Biopython code that builds the backbone (N, CA, C, O; Angstrom):
import numpy as np
from Bio.PDB.StructureBuilder import StructureBuilder

atoms = [
    (1, "MET", "N", (33.610, 17.018, -10.218)),
    (1, "MET", "CA", (32.437, 16.236, -10.486)),
    (1, "MET", "C", (32.764, 15.186, -11.540)),
    (1, "MET", "O", (33.325, 15.522, -12.583)),
    (2, "ASN", "N", (32.431, 13.940, -11.298)),
    (2, "ASN", "CA", (32.697, 12.850, -12.207)),
    (2, "ASN", "C", (31.493, 12.646, -13.117)),
    (2, "ASN", "O", (30.443, 12.195, -12.661)),
    (3, "LYS", "N", (31.636, 12.972, -14.395)),
    (3, "LYS", "CA", (30.533, 12.871, -15.343)),
    (3, "LYS", "C", (30.279, 11.441, -15.793)),
    (3, "LYS", "O", (29.241, 11.160, -16.393)),
    (4, "ASP", "N", (31.201, 10.541, -15.516)),
    (4, "ASP", "CA", (31.044, 9.155, -15.944)),
    (4, "ASP", "C", (30.139, 8.353, -15.017)),
    (4, "ASP", "O", (29.754, 7.232, -15.351)),
    (5, "ARG", "N", (29.806, 8.892, -13.894)),
    (5, "ARG", "CA", (28.955, 8.173, -12.942)),
    (5, "ARG", "C", (27.501, 8.236, -13.408)),
    (5, "ARG", "O", (27.002, 9.287, -13.811)),
    (6, "THR", "N", (26.866, 7.131, -13.344)),
    (6, "THR", "CA", (25.471, 7.044, -13.754)),
    (6, "THR", "C", (24.603, 6.924, -12.518)),
    (6, "THR", "O", (24.864, 6.109, -11.633)),
    (7, "MET", "N", (23.576, 7.740, -12.470)),
    (7, "MET", "CA", (22.617, 7.648, -11.374)),
    (7, "MET", "C", (21.705, 6.460, -11.645)),
    (7, "MET", "O", (21.214, 6.290, -12.761)),
    (8, "THR", "N", (21.485, 5.653, -10.642)),
    (8, "THR", "CA", (20.565, 4.535, -10.791)),
    (8, "THR", "C", (19.471, 4.662, -9.746)),
    (8, "THR", "O", (19.667, 5.212, -8.663)),
    (9, "PHE", "N", (18.336, 4.144, -10.106)),
    (9, "PHE", "CA", (17.235, 4.099, -9.156)),
    (9, "PHE", "C", (16.425, 2.857, -9.452)),
    (9, "PHE", "O", (16.529, 2.276, -10.532)),
    (10, "SER", "N", (15.642, 2.465, -8.516)),
    (10, "SER", "CA", (14.851, 1.252, -8.668)),
    (10, "SER", "C", (13.374, 1.604, -8.699)),
    (10, "SER", "O", (12.811, 2.097, -7.721)),
    (11, "ILE", "N", (12.766, 1.341, -9.836)),
    (11, "ILE", "CA", (11.323, 1.563, -9.945)),
    (11, "ILE", "C", (10.597, 0.633, -8.984)),
    (11, "ILE", "O", (9.579, 0.999, -8.397)),
    (12, "HIS", "N", (11.134, -0.579, -8.829)),
    (12, "HIS", "CA", (10.507, -1.543, -7.932)),
    (12, "HIS", "C", (10.508, -1.033, -6.490)),
    (12, "HIS", "O", (9.502, -1.145, -5.788)),
    (13, "LYS", "N", (11.632, -0.475, -6.052)),
    (13, "LYS", "CA", (11.719, 0.064, -4.690)),
    (13, "LYS", "C", (10.770, 1.250, -4.523)),
    (13, "LYS", "O", (10.150, 1.408, -3.471)),
    (14, "ASP", "N", (10.657, 2.081, -5.555)),
    (14, "ASP", "CA", (9.733, 3.211, -5.500)),
    (14, "ASP", "C", (8.294, 2.718, -5.348)),
    (14, "ASP", "O", (7.509, 3.301, -4.601)),
    (15, "LYS", "N", (7.956, 1.646, -6.059)),
    (15, "LYS", "CA", (6.605, 1.081, -5.985)),
    (15, "LYS", "C", (6.346, 0.517, -4.591)),
    (15, "LYS", "O", (5.266, 0.704, -4.031)),
    (16, "GLU", "N", (7.332, -0.169, -4.038)),
    (16, "GLU", "CA", (7.187, -0.721, -2.688)),
    (16, "GLU", "C", (6.980, 0.396, -1.668)),
    (16, "GLU", "O", (6.170, 0.264, -0.750)),
    (17, "LEU", "N", (7.707, 1.485, -1.830)),
    (17, "LEU", "CA", (7.555, 2.628, -0.931)),
    (17, "LEU", "C", (6.156, 3.230, -1.065)),
    (17, "LEU", "O", (5.527, 3.574, -0.065)),
    (18, "GLU", "N", (5.678, 3.354, -2.293)),
    (18, "GLU", "CA", (4.322, 3.877, -2.516)),
    (18, "GLU", "C", (3.280, 2.983, -1.847)),
    (18, "GLU", "O", (2.359, 3.482, -1.200)),
    (19, "ILE", "N", (3.420, 1.668, -2.000)),
    (19, "ILE", "CA", (2.484, 0.725, -1.397)),
    (19, "ILE", "C", (2.502, 0.869, 0.121)),
    (19, "ILE", "O", (1.449, 0.887, 0.758)),
    (20, "LYS", "N", (3.689, 0.971, 0.697)),
    (20, "LYS", "CA", (3.803, 1.116, 2.148)),
    (20, "LYS", "C", (3.141, 2.406, 2.625)),
    (20, "LYS", "O", (2.430, 2.408, 3.629)),
    (21, "GLU", "N", (3.376, 3.498, 1.906)),
    (21, "GLU", "CA", (2.778, 4.782, 2.293)),
    (21, "GLU", "C", (1.258, 4.738, 2.192)),
    (21, "GLU", "O", (0.564, 5.254, 3.068)),
    (22, "VAL", "N", (0.737, 4.130, 1.138)),
    (22, "VAL", "CA", (-0.717, 4.028, 0.963)),
    (22, "VAL", "C", (-1.309, 3.158, 2.063)),
    (22, "VAL", "O", (-2.296, 3.538, 2.692)),
    (23, "LEU", "N", (-0.714, 1.993, 2.298)),
    (23, "LEU", "CA", (-1.245, 1.100, 3.341)),
    (23, "LEU", "C", (-1.202, 1.753, 4.717)),
    (23, "LEU", "O", (-2.124, 1.579, 5.515)),
    (24, "THR", "N", (-0.157, 2.492, 4.996)),
    (24, "THR", "CA", (-0.056, 3.179, 6.277)),
    (24, "THR", "C", (-1.154, 4.233, 6.413)),
    (24, "THR", "O", (-1.782, 4.347, 7.466)),
    (25, "SER", "N", (-1.382, 4.991, 5.363)),
    (25, "SER", "CA", (-2.437, 6.007, 5.388)),
    (25, "SER", "C", (-3.808, 5.380, 5.550)),
    (25, "SER", "O", (-4.629, 5.862, 6.330)),
    (26, "VAL", "N", (-4.059, 4.297, 4.807)),
    (26, "VAL", "CA", (-5.348, 3.605, 4.891)),
    (26, "VAL", "C", (-5.528, 3.016, 6.284)),
    (26, "VAL", "O", (-6.601, 3.139, 6.876)),
    (27, "TYR", "N", (-4.492, 2.381, 6.808)),
    (27, "TYR", "CA", (-4.528, 1.801, 8.150)),
    (27, "TYR", "C", (-4.884, 2.876, 9.184)),
    (27, "TYR", "O", (-5.757, 2.676, 10.028)),
    (28, "ASP", "N", (-4.200, 4.005, 9.104)),
    (28, "ASP", "CA", (-4.438, 5.092, 10.056)),
    (28, "ASP", "C", (-5.871, 5.616, 9.961)),
    (28, "ASP", "O", (-6.513, 5.865, 10.982)),
    (29, "ALA", "N", (-6.368, 5.780, 8.741)),
    (29, "ALA", "CA", (-7.734, 6.276, 8.552)),
    (29, "ALA", "C", (-8.757, 5.298, 9.125)),
    (29, "ALA", "O", (-9.714, 5.710, 9.782)),
    (30, "LEU", "N", (-8.557, 4.013, 8.879)),
    (30, "LEU", "CA", (-9.478, 3.000, 9.407)),
    (30, "LEU", "C", (-9.446, 2.985, 10.936)),
    (30, "LEU", "O", (-10.489, 2.898, 11.584)),
    (31, "LYS", "N", (-8.259, 3.068, 11.499)),
    (31, "LYS", "CA", (-8.113, 3.060, 12.960)),
    (31, "LYS", "C", (-8.789, 4.282, 13.579)),
    (31, "LYS", "O", (-9.482, 4.175, 14.590)),
    (32, "GLU", "N", (-8.576, 5.450, 12.956)),
    (32, "GLU", "CA", (-9.188, 6.683, 13.471)),
    (32, "GLU", "C", (-10.709, 6.615, 13.448)),
    (32, "GLU", "O", (-11.371, 7.214, 14.296)),
    (33, "LYS", "N", (-11.269, 5.890, 12.482)),
    (33, "LYS", "CA", (-12.722, 5.769, 12.381)),
    (33, "LYS", "C", (-13.276, 4.642, 13.252)),
    (33, "LYS", "O", (-14.486, 4.422, 13.285)),
    (34, "GLY", "N", (-12.395, 3.929, 13.956)),
    (34, "GLY", "CA", (-12.843, 2.902, 14.891)),
    (34, "GLY", "C", (-12.978, 1.505, 14.305)),
    (34, "GLY", "O", (-13.538, 0.617, 14.948)),
    (35, "TYR", "N", (-12.478, 1.300, 13.102)),
    (35, "TYR", "CA", (-12.524, -0.022, 12.481)),
    (35, "TYR", "C", (-11.301, -0.831, 12.888)),
    (35, "TYR", "O", (-10.314, -0.282, 13.378)),
    (36, "ASN", "N", (-11.378, -2.143, 12.680)),
    (36, "ASN", "CA", (-10.208, -3.009, 12.816)),
    (36, "ASN", "C", (-9.484, -2.944, 11.470)),
    (36, "ASN", "O", (-9.922, -3.580, 10.511)),
    (37, "PRO", "N", (-8.390, -2.191, 11.381)),
    (37, "PRO", "CA", (-7.750, -1.954, 10.088)),
    (37, "PRO", "C", (-7.263, -3.216, 9.376)),
    (37, "PRO", "O", (-7.369, -3.317, 8.154)),
    (38, "ILE", "N", (-6.737, -4.163, 10.124)),
    (38, "ILE", "CA", (-6.232, -5.390, 9.503)),
    (38, "ILE", "C", (-7.372, -6.152, 8.839)),
    (38, "ILE", "O", (-7.255, -6.566, 7.686)),
    (39, "ASN", "N", (-8.479, -6.339, 9.564)),
    (39, "ASN", "CA", (-9.617, -7.060, 9.012)),
    (39, "ASN", "C", (-10.178, -6.352, 7.778)),
    (39, "ASN", "O", (-10.535, -7.001, 6.796)),
    (40, "GLN", "N", (-10.254, -5.039, 7.830)),
    (40, "GLN", "CA", (-10.813, -4.282, 6.713)),
    (40, "GLN", "C", (-9.912, -4.362, 5.479)),
    (40, "GLN", "O", (-10.396, -4.536, 4.360)),
    (41, "ILE", "N", (-8.604, -4.236, 5.689)),
    (41, "ILE", "CA", (-7.667, -4.305, 4.559)),
    (41, "ILE", "C", (-7.666, -5.707, 3.955)),
    (41, "ILE", "O", (-7.659, -5.851, 2.732)),
    (42, "VAL", "N", (-7.672, -6.737, 4.794)),
    (42, "VAL", "CA", (-7.725, -8.109, 4.289)),
    (42, "VAL", "C", (-9.023, -8.325, 3.505)),
    (42, "VAL", "O", (-9.008, -8.933, 2.434)),
    (43, "GLY", "N", (-10.128, -7.834, 4.029)),
    (43, "GLY", "CA", (-11.403, -7.952, 3.316)),
    (43, "GLY", "C", (-11.335, -7.298, 1.952)),
    (43, "GLY", "O", (-11.826, -7.846, 0.965)),
    (44, "TYR", "N", (-10.729, -6.133, 1.900)),
    (44, "TYR", "CA", (-10.570, -5.437, 0.622)),
    (44, "TYR", "C", (-9.692, -6.234, -0.340)),
    (44, "TYR", "O", (-10.036, -6.395, -1.511)),
    (45, "ILE", "N", (-8.569, -6.728, 0.151)),
    (45, "ILE", "CA", (-7.647, -7.469, -0.716)),
    (45, "ILE", "C", (-8.316, -8.725, -1.265)),
    (45, "ILE", "O", (-8.179, -9.035, -2.448)),
    (46, "LEU", "N", (-9.034, -9.445, -0.415)),
    (46, "LEU", "CA", (-9.667, -10.690, -0.857)),
    (46, "LEU", "C", (-10.808, -10.456, -1.842)),
    (46, "LEU", "O", (-10.975, -11.218, -2.793)),
    (47, "SER", "N", (-11.583, -9.414, -1.618)),
    (47, "SER", "CA", (-12.781, -9.199, -2.432)),
    (47, "SER", "C", (-12.631, -8.102, -3.476)),
    (47, "SER", "O", (-13.362, -8.076, -4.466)),
    (48, "GLU", "N", (-11.700, -7.215, -3.257)),
    (48, "GLU", "CA", (-11.512, -5.995, -4.043)),
    (48, "GLU", "C", (-12.771, -5.116, -3.984)),
    (48, "GLU", "O", (-13.036, -4.324, -4.889)),
    (49, "ASP", "N", (-13.527, -5.274, -2.910)),
    (49, "ASP", "CA", (-14.720, -4.457, -2.682)),
    (49, "ASP", "C", (-14.288, -3.194, -1.933)),
    (49, "ASP", "O", (-13.861, -3.277, -0.781)),
    (50, "PRO", "N", (-14.392, -2.038, -2.567)),
    (50, "PRO", "CA", (-13.892, -0.803, -1.953)),
    (50, "PRO", "C", (-14.654, -0.379, -0.696)),
    (50, "PRO", "O", (-14.168, 0.462, 0.060)),
    (51, "THR", "N", (-15.832, -0.943, -0.464)),
    (51, "THR", "CA", (-16.587, -0.534, 0.721)),
    (51, "THR", "C", (-15.948, -1.017, 2.021)),
    (51, "THR", "O", (-16.350, -0.586, 3.102)),
    (52, "TYR", "N", (-14.967, -1.900, 1.931)),
    (52, "TYR", "CA", (-14.213, -2.293, 3.131)),
    (52, "TYR", "C", (-13.362, -1.134, 3.649)),
    (52, "TYR", "O", (-12.971, -1.121, 4.816)),
    (53, "ILE", "N", (-13.078, -0.170, 2.787)),
    (53, "ILE", "CA", (-12.184, 0.935, 3.137)),
    (53, "ILE", "C", (-12.986, 2.221, 3.264)),
    (53, "ILE", "O", (-13.778, 2.558, 2.384)),
    (54, "THR", "N", (-12.780, 2.923, 4.340)),
    (54, "THR", "CA", (-13.478, 4.176, 4.584)),
    (54, "THR", "C", (-13.068, 5.249, 3.567)),
    (54, "THR", "O", (-11.972, 5.215, 3.008)),
    (55, "THR", "N", (-13.969, 6.188, 3.351)),
    (55, "THR", "CA", (-13.633, 7.329, 2.498)),
    (55, "THR", "C", (-12.912, 8.410, 3.299)),
    (55, "THR", "O", (-12.393, 9.370, 2.730)),
    (56, "TYR", "N", (-12.884, 8.250, 4.618)),
    (56, "TYR", "CA", (-12.230, 9.206, 5.506)),
    (56, "TYR", "C", (-10.767, 9.399, 5.092)),
    (56, "TYR", "O", (-10.057, 8.430, 4.825)),
    (57, "ASN", "N", (-10.333, 10.647, 5.043)),
    (57, "ASN", "CA", (-8.959, 11.008, 4.646)),
    (57, "ASN", "C", (-8.572, 10.441, 3.276)),
    (57, "ASN", "O", (-7.399, 10.178, 3.010)),
    (58, "ASN", "N", (-9.574, 10.258, 2.416)),
    (58, "ASN", "CA", (-9.331, 9.805, 1.039)),
    (58, "ASN", "C", (-8.748, 8.394, 0.964)),
    (58, "ASN", "O", (-8.127, 8.033, -0.036)),
    (59, "ALA", "N", (-8.945, 7.591, 2.021)),
    (59, "ALA", "CA", (-8.328, 6.262, 2.092)),
    (59, "ALA", "C", (-8.799, 5.350, 0.966)),
    (59, "ALA", "O", (-7.991, 4.625, 0.385)),
    (60, "ARG", "N", (-10.089, 5.373, 0.649)),
    (60, "ARG", "CA", (-10.605, 4.484, -0.394)),
    (60, "ARG", "C", (-9.985, 4.825, -1.755)),
    (60, "ARG", "O", (-9.603, 3.938, -2.517)),
    (61, "SER", "N", (-9.898, 6.078, -2.031)),
    (61, "SER", "CA", (-9.297, 6.511, -3.300)),
    (61, "SER", "C", (-7.819, 6.124, -3.366)),
    (61, "SER", "O", (-7.326, 5.717, -4.418)),
    (62, "LEU", "N", (-7.120, 6.253, -2.246)),
    (62, "LEU", "CA", (-5.701, 5.893, -2.204)),
    (62, "LEU", "C", (-5.484, 4.414, -2.499)),
    (62, "LEU", "O", (-4.648, 4.059, -3.330)),
    (63, "ILE", "N", (-6.235, 3.556, -1.819)),
    (63, "ILE", "CA", (-5.981, 2.121, -1.967)),
    (63, "ILE", "C", (-6.385, 1.623, -3.347)),
    (63, "ILE", "O", (-5.831, 0.640, -3.838)),
    (64, "ARG", "N", (-7.334, 2.285, -3.969)),
    (64, "ARG", "CA", (-7.765, 1.856, -5.299)),
    (64, "ARG", "C", (-6.731, 2.200, -6.368)),
    (64, "ARG", "O", (-6.826, 1.707, -7.492)),
    (65, "ARG", "N", (-5.766, 3.020, -6.045)),
    (65, "ARG", "CA", (-4.674, 3.324, -6.980)),
    (65, "ARG", "C", (-3.700, 2.158, -7.113)),
    (65, "ARG", "O", (-2.970, 2.057, -8.099)),
    (66, "LEU", "N", (-3.696, 1.277, -6.109)),
    (66, "LEU", "CA", (-2.756, 0.165, -6.103)),
    (66, "LEU", "C", (-3.295, -1.023, -6.884)),
    (66, "LEU", "O", (-4.485, -1.332, -6.828)),
    (67, "ASP", "N", (-2.409, -1.679, -7.608)),
    (67, "ASP", "CA", (-2.751, -2.925, -8.272)),
    (67, "ASP", "C", (-2.746, -4.036, -7.223)),
    (67, "ASP", "O", (-1.775, -4.202, -6.486)),
    (68, "ARG", "N", (-3.833, -4.786, -7.167)),
    (68, "ARG", "CA", (-3.962, -5.798, -6.117)),
    (68, "ARG", "C", (-2.855, -6.844, -6.192)),
    (68, "ARG", "O", (-2.343, -7.261, -5.153)),
    (69, "ASP", "N", (-2.472, -7.276, -7.383)),
    (69, "ASP", "CA", (-1.400, -8.267, -7.510)),
    (69, "ASP", "C", (-0.077, -7.726, -6.986)),
    (69, "ASP", "O", (0.651, -8.435, -6.290)),
    (70, "GLU", "N", (0.240, -6.474, -7.315)),
    (70, "GLU", "CA", (1.475, -5.859, -6.808)),
    (70, "GLU", "C", (1.424, -5.721, -5.296)),
    (70, "GLU", "O", (2.424, -5.937, -4.612)),
    (71, "LEU", "N", (0.264, -5.363, -4.781)),
    (71, "LEU", "CA", (0.083, -5.236, -3.337)),
    (71, "LEU", "C", (0.345, -6.571, -2.650)),
    (71, "LEU", "O", (1.084, -6.631, -1.668)),
    (72, "LEU", "N", (-0.252, -7.628, -3.157)),
    (72, "LEU", "CA", (-0.054, -8.955, -2.559)),
    (72, "LEU", "C", (1.394, -9.414, -2.667)),
    (72, "LEU", "O", (1.942, -9.961, -1.711)),
    (73, "GLN", "N", (2.017, -9.198, -3.819)),
    (73, "GLN", "CA", (3.420, -9.583, -3.992)),
    (73, "GLN", "C", (4.308, -8.856, -2.994)),
    (73, "GLN", "O", (5.200, -9.456, -2.393)),
    (74, "THR", "N", (4.064, -7.573, -2.822)),
    (74, "THR", "CA", (4.868, -6.773, -1.899)),
    (74, "THR", "C", (4.672, -7.238, -0.462)),
    (74, "THR", "O", (5.632, -7.329, 0.303)),
    (75, "LEU", "N", (3.430, -7.530, -0.097)),
    (75, "LEU", "CA", (3.153, -8.004, 1.256)),
    (75, "LEU", "C", (3.829, -9.343, 1.540)),
    (75, "LEU", "O", (4.443, -9.525, 2.591)),
    (76, "VAL", "N", (3.715, -10.267, 0.611)),
    (76, "VAL", "CA", (4.332, -11.592, 0.804)),
    (76, "VAL", "C", (5.848, -11.467, 0.851)),
    (76, "VAL", "O", (6.498, -12.071, 1.704)),
    (77, "LYS", "N", (6.406, -10.692, -0.057)),
    (77, "LYS", "CA", (7.855, -10.495, -0.085)),
    (77, "LYS", "C", (8.338, -9.876, 1.224)),
    (77, "LYS", "O", (9.339, -10.309, 1.794)),
    (78, "SER", "N", (7.622, -8.870, 1.687)),
    (78, "SER", "CA", (7.989, -8.211, 2.935)),
    (78, "SER", "C", (7.920, -9.174, 4.113)),
    (78, "SER", "O", (8.807, -9.177, 4.966)),
    (79, "TYR", "N", (6.901, -9.967, 4.162)),
    (79, "TYR", "CA", (6.731, -10.919, 5.261)),
    (79, "TYR", "C", (7.844, -11.959, 5.264)),
    (79, "TYR", "O", (8.381, -12.294, 6.320)),
    (80, "LEU", "N", (8.186, -12.462, 4.108)),
    (80, "LEU", "CA", (9.202, -13.526, 4.021)),
    (80, "LEU", "C", (10.625, -12.996, 4.179)),
    (80, "LEU", "O", (11.512, -13.740, 4.596)),
    (81, "ASN", "N", (10.854, -11.736, 3.857)),
    (81, "ASN", "CA", (12.195, -11.163, 3.983)),
    (81, "ASN", "C", (12.497, -10.677, 5.392)),
    (81, "ASN", "O", (13.664, -10.479, 5.728)),
    (82, "ASP", "N", (11.504, -10.482, 6.209)),
    (82, "ASP", "CA", (11.742, -9.960, 7.571)),
    (82, "ASP", "C", (11.902, -11.060, 8.574)),
    (82, "ASP", "O", (12.107, -10.791, 9.758)),
]
sb = StructureBuilder()
sb.init_structure("model")
sb.init_model(0)
sb.init_chain("A")
sb.init_seg("    ")
for serial, (resi, resn, name, xyz) in enumerate(atoms, 1):
    if name == "N":
        sb.init_residue(resn, " ", resi, " ")
    sb.init_atom(name, np.array(xyz, "f"), 0.0, 1.0, " ", f" {name:<3s}", serial, name[0])
structure = sb.get_structure()
């Protein structure tokens, strides 16, 4: 075992993964309830009004954990990098 090796991790990558997991869960909950998930998520992002997101499967509570600026930055970065 080499003790000189340093473990590194990226807090930024962890945050991006958290955002993706939350958005996926929220998307799935909205779809299961019969909503248009894209329209509802966009409405939430633009207004920050939590009523755009269903309480089903704790989706509203999940999305409110995210910082809106970080969410938007991650979305734009993801769109431009793909």
